[in-house]
C-alpha positions as CSV (number, residue, x, y, z in Angstrom):
1,X,-15.6,-3.6,16.0
2,X,-13.0,-4.8,13.5
3,X,-9.8,-6.0,15.1
4,X,-6.7,-4.2,14.1
5,X,-3.5,-6.0,13.0
6,X,0.0,-5.3,14.4
7,X,2.3,-4.1,11.7
8,X,5.4,-6.4,12.0
9,X,7.5,-5.7,15.0
10,X,6.3,-2.1,15.4
11,X,3.7,-0.8,17.8
12,X,1.5,0.3,14.9
13,X,-2.0,-1.3,14.9
14,X,-3.6,-1.1,11.5
15,X,-7.0,-1.6,10.0
16,X,-6.8,-4.7,7.6
17,X,-7.2,-2.4,4.5
18,X,-4.8,0.5,3.9
19,X,-6.5,3.3,1.9
20,X,-4.4,4.2,-1.1
21,X,-3.9,7.9,-1.6
22,X,-2.5,7.9,-5.1
23,X,-5.9,9.1,-6.5
24,X,-6.1,12.2,-4.2
25,X,-5.5,15.3,-6.2
26,X,-5.4,13.3,-9.4
27,X,-8.4,11.3,-10.5
28,X,-10.3,12.3,-7.3
29,X,-10.6,16.1,-6.6
30,X,-10.4,17.4,-3.1
31,X,-14.2,17.1,-2.4
32,X,-14.2,13.5,-3.6
33,X,-11.0,12.7,-1.7
34,X,-12.5,14.1,1.5
35,X,-15.7,12.1,1.0
36,X,-13.7,8.9,0.5
37,X,-11.5,9.6,3.5
38,X,-14.5,10.3,5.7
39,X,-16.2,7.1,4.7
40,X,-13.0,5.1,5.3
41,X,-12.6,6.5,8.8
42,X,-16.3,6.0,9.5
43,X,-15.8,2.3,8.6
44,X,-13.1,2.0,11.2
45,X,-10.2,2.6,8.8
46,X,-7.0,4.2,10.3
47,X,-4.2,3.5,7.8
48,X,-3.7,5.9,4.8
49,X,-1.0,5.3,2.3
50,X,0.5,8.1,0.2
51,X,3.9,9.2,-1.3
52,X,5.6,12.5,-1.9
53,X,5.6,11.8,-5.7
54,X,1.7,11.5,-5.9
55,X,0.7,12.7,-8.4
56,X,3.6,14.3,-10.3
57,X,2.7,12.3,-13.4
58,X,-0.5,14.3,-13.9
59,X,-0.5,17.4,-16.1
60,X,-0.1,20.5,-14.1
61,X,1.0,18.6,-10.9
62,X,4.5,18.6,-9.4
63,X,4.2,16.0,-6.7
64,X,2.9,16.3,-3.2
65,X,-0.7,16.9,-4.2
66,X,-1.9,13.8,-2.3
67,X,-0.1,14.7,0.9
68,X,-1.6,18.2,0.7
69,X,-5.1,16.9,0.3
70,X,-4.5,14.6,3.3
71,X,-3.2,17.5,5.4
72,X,-6.3,19.6,4.7
73,X,-8.6,16.6,5.5
74,X,-6.7,15.9,8.8
75,X,-6.8,19.6,9.8
76,X,-10.5,20.0,9.0
77,X,-11.5,16.8,10.8
78,X,-9.1,17.2,13.8
79,X,-8.4,13.5,13.7
80,X,-4.6,13.3,13.3
81,X,-4.2,11.1,16.4
82,X,-6.7,8.6,15.0
83,X,-5.0,8.1,11.6
84,X,-1.7,6.4,10.8
85,X,-0.2,8.1,7.8
86,X,2.3,6.3,5.6
87,X,4.3,8.2,3.0
88,X,7.4,7.5,0.9
89,X,10.7,9.0,-0.2
90,X,12.8,8.6,-3.3
91,X,10.7,9.3,-6.3
92,X,9.6,12.9,-6.1
93,X,11.0,14.9,-9.0
94,X,12.8,17.3,-6.7
95,X,14.0,14.6,-4.2
96,X,15.1,11.6,-6.3
97,X,17.2,8.8,-4.8
98,X,18.0,7.8,-1.3
99,X,21.3,9.4,-0.2
100,X,21.2,10.8,3.3
101,X,20.7,14.5,2.5
102,X,17.8,13.7,0.1
103,X,16.1,11.5,2.7
104,X,16.4,14.3,5.3
105,X,15.2,17.0,3.0
106,X,12.3,15.0,1.5
107,X,11.1,14.0,4.9
108,X,10.9,17.7,6.0
109,X,8.9,18.5,2.9
110,X,6.5,15.6,3.5
111,X,6.0,16.7,7.1
112,X,5.3,20.3,5.9
113,X,2.8,19.1,3.2
114,X,1.1,16.8,5.7
115,X,1.0,19.5,8.4
116,X,2.2,17.1,11.0
117,X,5.2,16.7,13.3
118,X,5.6,13.0,12.6
119,X,5.1,10.4,9.9
120,X,3.8,7.1,11.2
121,X,5.4,4.9,8.6
122,X,8.1,6.1,6.2
123,X,8.9,3.9,3.2
124,X,11.8,4.0,0.8
125,X,9.7,4.1,-2.4
126,X,12.2,2.6,-4.8
127,X,15.5,1.2,-3.7
128,X,18.5,3.3,-4.9
129,X,21.3,0.8,-5.4
130,X,23.8,3.6,-6.0
131,X,23.6,4.3,-2.2
132,X,25.0,1.8,0.3
133,X,22.3,0.3,2.5
134,X,24.3,1.5,5.5
135,X,23.7,5.2,4.5
136,X,20.0,4.7,3.9
137,X,19.4,2.8,7.2
138,X,21.4,5.4,9.2
139,X,19.5,8.3,7.6
140,X,16.2,6.7,8.4
141,X,17.3,5.8,11.9
142,X,18.1,9.5,12.5
143,X,14.6,10.5,11.5
144,X,13.2,8.1,14.1
145,X,15.7,9.4,16.8
146,X,14.6,12.9,16.0
147,X,10.9,11.9,16.5
148,X,10.0,12.8,13.0
149,X,9.2,9.2,12.0
150,X,7.7,6.4,14.1
151,X,8.6,3.4,12.0
152,X,10.3,2.7,8.7
153,X,9.7,0.3,5.8
154,X,10.8,-0.5,2.2
155,X,9.2,-0.9,-1.2
156,X,10.4,-2.1,-4.5
157,X,13.7,-3.6,-3.2
158,X,15.6,-6.8,-3.9
159,X,15.7,-9.7,-1.4
160,X,19.5,-9.2,-1.2
161,X,19.3,-5.5,-0.4
162,X,16.4,-6.0,2.1
163,X,18.4,-8.7,3.9
164,X,21.5,-6.5,4.0
165,X,19.5,-3.6,5.4
166,X,18.0,-5.7,8.2
167,X,21.4,-7.2,9.0
168,X,23.1,-3.8,9.2
169,X,20.3,-2.3,11.4
170,X,20.5,-5.4,13.7
171,X,24.3,-5.3,14.0
172,X,24.4,-1.6,14.7
173,X,21.4,-1.4,16.9
174,X,19.6,1.0,14.5
175,X,16.0,1.3,13.5
176,X,15.1,-1.7,11.2
177,X,12.4,-2.0,8.6
178,X,9.1,-3.3,10.0
179,X,7.2,-3.7,6.7
180,X,7.6,-4.2,3.0
181,X,5.3,-2.9,0.3
182,X,5.5,-5.3,-2.6
183,X,3.4,-5.6,-5.7
184,X,1.2,-8.6,-4.9
185,X,-2.2,-9.8,-5.9
186,X,-4.0,-12.8,-7.4
187,X,-2.5,-12.2,-10.9
188,X,0.9,-10.9,-9.7
189,X,2.3,-13.4,-7.3
190,X,5.7,-14.1,-8.8
191,X,7.7,-11.1,-7.7
192,X,6.8,-11.5,-4.0
193,X,6.4,-15.2,-3.4
194,X,9.9,-16.7,-3.2
195,X,13.1,-15.1,-1.9
196,X,11.5,-11.8,-1.0
197,X,8.8,-13.4,1.0
198,X,11.4,-15.6,2.7
199,X,13.3,-12.5,3.9
200,X,10.1,-10.8,5.1
201,X,9.1,-14.0,7.1
202,X,12.5,-14.5,8.6
203,X,12.8,-10.8,9.6
204,X,9.3,-10.7,11.2
205,X,8.2,-7.9,8.8
206,X,4.6,-7.3,7.6
207,X,3.7,-7.0,4.0
208,X,1.4,-4.2,2.8
209,X,0.8,-5.0,-0.8
210,X,0.2,-2.4,-3.5
211,X,-1.9,-3.1,-6.6
212,X,-4.0,-5.4,-4.4
213,X,-6.7,-5.3,-7.0
214,X,-4.3,-5.3,-10.0
215,X,-5.2,-1.7,-11.0
216,X,-8.9,-2.6,-10.8
217,X,-8.9,-5.8,-12.8
218,X,-9.9,-7.9,-9.8
219,X,-13.0,-5.9,-9.2
220,X,-14.5,-7.7,-12.2
221,X,-15.5,-4.6,-14.0
222,X,-13.1,-5.3,-16.9
223,X,-14.6,-8.0,-19.1
224,X,-14.3,-8.9,-22.7
225,X,-16.2,-6.4,-24.8
226,X,-16.7,-3.9,-22.0
227,X,-15.5,-0.4,-21.9
228,X,-14.5,1.2,-18.5
229,X,-14.0,4.9,-18.0
230,X,-10.8,4.8,-15.9
231,X,-7.3,6.2,-16.1
232,X,-6.2,2.6,-15.3
233,X,-8.3,0.8,-17.9
234,X,-5.4,-0.1,-20.3
235,X,-3.3,-1.6,-17.5
236,X,-6.1,-3.5,-15.9
237,X,-7.5,-4.8,-19.2
238,X,-4.3,-6.6,-20.2
239,X,-5.0,-9.3,-17.7
240,X,-8.0,-10.4,-19.8
241,X,-5.6,-11.4,-22.4
242,X,-3.9,-14.1,-20.2
243,X,-5.2,-17.5,-19.3
244,X,-4.3,-16.9,-15.7
245,X,-6.3,-13.7,-15.6
246,X,-9.4,-15.4,-17.1
247,X,-9.0,-18.3,-14.6
248,X,-8.8,-15.9,-11.7
249,X,-11.9,-14.0,-12.7
250,X,-13.9,-17.2,-13.0
251,X,-12.8,-18.4,-9.6
252,X,-13.6,-15.0,-8.1
253,X,-17.0,-15.1,-9.7
254,X,-17.7,-18.4,-8.2
255,X,-16.6,-17.6,-4.6
256,X,-18.2,-14.1,-4.7
257,X,-21.5,-15.5,-5.8
258,X,-21.4,-18.3,-3.1
259,X,-20.6,-15.7,-0.4
260,X,-22.8,-12.9,-1.6
261,X,-19.8,-10.7,-1.7
262,X,-18.2,-8.3,-4.2
263,X,-15.3,-9.6,-6.3
264,X,-13.0,-6.9,-4.9
265,X,-13.8,-8.0,-1.4
266,X,-13.0,-11.6,-2.2
267,X,-9.7,-10.7,-4.0
268,X,-8.6,-8.6,-1.0
269,X,-9.6,-11.3,1.5
270,X,-7.4,-13.8,-0.3
271,X,-4.6,-11.4,-0.1
272,X,-5.2,-10.6,3.6
273,X,-5.0,-14.3,4.3
274,X,-1.6,-14.8,2.9
275,X,1.4,-15.3,5.1
276,X,3.0,-12.0,6.3
277,X,0.2,-9.8,4.8
278,X,-1.1,-7.2,7.4
279,X,-3.1,-5.0,5.2
280,X,-3.5,-4.8,1.4
281,X,-3.7,-1.3,-0.1
282,X,-6.6,-0.3,-2.4
283,X,-7.7,3.1,-3.5
284,X,-11.2,4.5,-4.2
285,X,-11.9,7.4,-6.4
286,X,-15.5,7.6,-5.2
287,X,-17.4,6.8,-2.0
288,X,-19.4,4.2,-4.0
289,X,-16.2,2.2,-4.6
290,X,-15.3,2.0,-0.9
291,X,-17.7,-0.5,0.7
292,X,-16.4,-3.4,-1.3
293,X,-12.9,-2.6,-0.1
294,X,-13.5,-2.1,3.7
295,X,-15.7,-5.2,3.7
296,X,-12.4,-7.2,3.6
297,X,-12.3,-6.6,7.4
298,X,-15.4,-8.9,7.9
299,X,-14.9,-11.5,5.2
300,X,-13.0,-14.7,6.2
301,X,-12.7,-17.2,3.4
302,X,-12.9,-20.9,4.0
303,X,-9.9,-23.1,3.4
304,X,-11.7,-24.5,0.3
305,X,-12.3,-21.0,-1.1
306,X,-8.8,-20.0,-0.5
307,X,-7.5,-23.1,-2.2
308,X,-9.8,-22.5,-5.2
309,X,-8.4,-19.0,-5.7
310,X,-4.7,-20.0,-5.0
311,X,-5.0,-22.8,-7.6
312,X,-6.6,-20.5,-10.2
313,X,-3.9,-17.9,-9.8
314,X,-0.9,-20.3,-10.0
315,X,1.4,-19.7,-13.0
């Protein structure tokens, strides 16, 4: 059985791949979403990542669709106690920002949509610099005290604000962030590696990177001259235009062939090996896409393979 990883200083034990819920109720309908969730759970997965804003950007949606799909799945399978649900606050069209009343109201709505009495991990989705960190941390602490949230985390935040949040929580004896969700992958290392990583390491936080596969680019399906039917094709394909992107693909090809593994598995295994990373996030629109993702739990790259990928992905 795959060993779970402790999430920072929390008591949450997570599967080494978080299943991204951004596609649920968007590019994956309810039946597809249920099938993917079933297959993930069957593989030992227990860490599902969503947000209240998923997928407000899609025509006809208003946000909360992903949480609603997850509620229906949890209810129909009766497995709430087996699954760690992470969701986020701050970007829903009806609950924008991170002032205390917004955090409180948005959390209640997420609890309602998820059909649960607690959220396992609650992220601030995008930092709101118009609100003092003291107000944000205090509001999140109250949710934990009320038993509505087990642990709190941040995403899309500056090193300075993250450090200030941790310092305030420490000084006042309030709930502190246990994780950070940064954008981080083989072709996007720059925003995380540096001051942000330093704060995460010093604070004992875990990283749960999003865009672990660079919107699908690191699966290898985007190649020169190929056409991919995906809502993310334009975003993923742009990496083909960079020397770094082409170097990374070549290195992934070589390691994947040597190990008899999928490119996506190798890319996620590199990410999972990085300092602070507990579980990369990746989403699957279909069950067929899932095996390459959950296989990261069983693939340990050699030092030489890791060095090859790290060197290819350097700026």
